[in-house]
C-alpha positions as CSV (number, residue, x, y, z in Angstrom):
1,M,-0.1,0.0,0.0
2,A,1.3,3.4,-1.0
3,D,2.0,5.9,1.8
4,I,-1.2,8.0,2.4
5,D,-0.9,11.6,3.4
6,I,-3.1,11.8,6.4
7,P,-4.3,15.4,7.4
8,P,-3.7,16.3,11.1
9,H,-7.4,16.8,11.7
10,L,-8.2,13.3,10.9
11,I,-5.5,12.2,13.3
12,E,-7.0,14.2,15.8
13,L,-10.5,13.1,15.3
14,E,-9.3,9.3,15.3
15,S,-7.3,9.9,18.5
16,A,-10.4,11.3,20.2
17,A,-12.5,8.4,19.1
18,W,-9.8,5.8,20.3
19,A,-9.6,7.4,23.5
20,E,-13.3,7.2,23.9
21,Q,-13.4,3.6,22.8
22,Q,-10.6,2.6,25.2
23,A,-12.6,4.2,28.0
24,G,-15.8,2.3,26.8
25,A,-17.4,5.6,26.2
26,L,-17.4,6.0,22.3
27,T,-20.4,8.3,21.4
28,F,-22.5,8.2,18.2
29,A,-21.4,11.8,17.7
30,T,-17.8,11.2,17.8
31,A,-18.0,8.0,15.6
32,A,-20.2,9.9,13.0
33,A,-17.8,12.8,12.9
34,V,-14.8,10.5,12.3
35,Q,-16.7,8.7,9.5
36,A,-17.9,12.0,7.9
37,A,-14.4,13.2,7.9
38,Y,-13.0,10.2,6.3
39,T,-15.8,10.4,3.6
40,E,-15.2,14.0,2.9
41,H,-11.3,13.7,2.6
42,A,-11.5,10.8,0.5
43,A,-14.1,12.2,-1.9
44,A,-11.7,15.3,-2.1
45,T,-8.9,13.3,-3.3
46,D,-8.2,11.5,-6.6
47,G,-8.5,7.7,-6.3
48,L,-8.0,7.4,-2.4
49,S,-10.8,5.1,-0.9
50,R,-12.4,6.0,2.2
51,L,-11.3,2.5,3.6
52,E,-7.8,2.9,2.7
53,L,-7.9,6.3,4.4
54,E,-9.6,5.0,7.5
55,M,-7.2,1.9,7.8
56,A,-4.0,4.0,7.5
57,T,-5.3,6.6,9.9
58,K,-6.3,3.8,12.5
59,R,-2.9,2.4,12.1
60,A,-1.0,5.7,12.6
61,V,-3.1,6.4,15.7
62,R,-3.2,2.9,17.3
63,H,0.2,1.6,16.2
64,P,2.3,4.7,15.9
65,E,5.8,2.8,16.2
66,G,5.1,0.7,13.2
């Protein structure tokens, strides 16, 4: 998979969602905001799928060492 340029606002949104999830307190509003941001960013790029973007962002947030 090619390197994906992940905007800082997506990292921030995913980090917030991950923190809520880890605390067992993920809200619908947070999850919906993250999904909307993925969809919007992917649509604004040429050829990047929302799923590829989401997977890369989650990997960057949840496993920053690798």
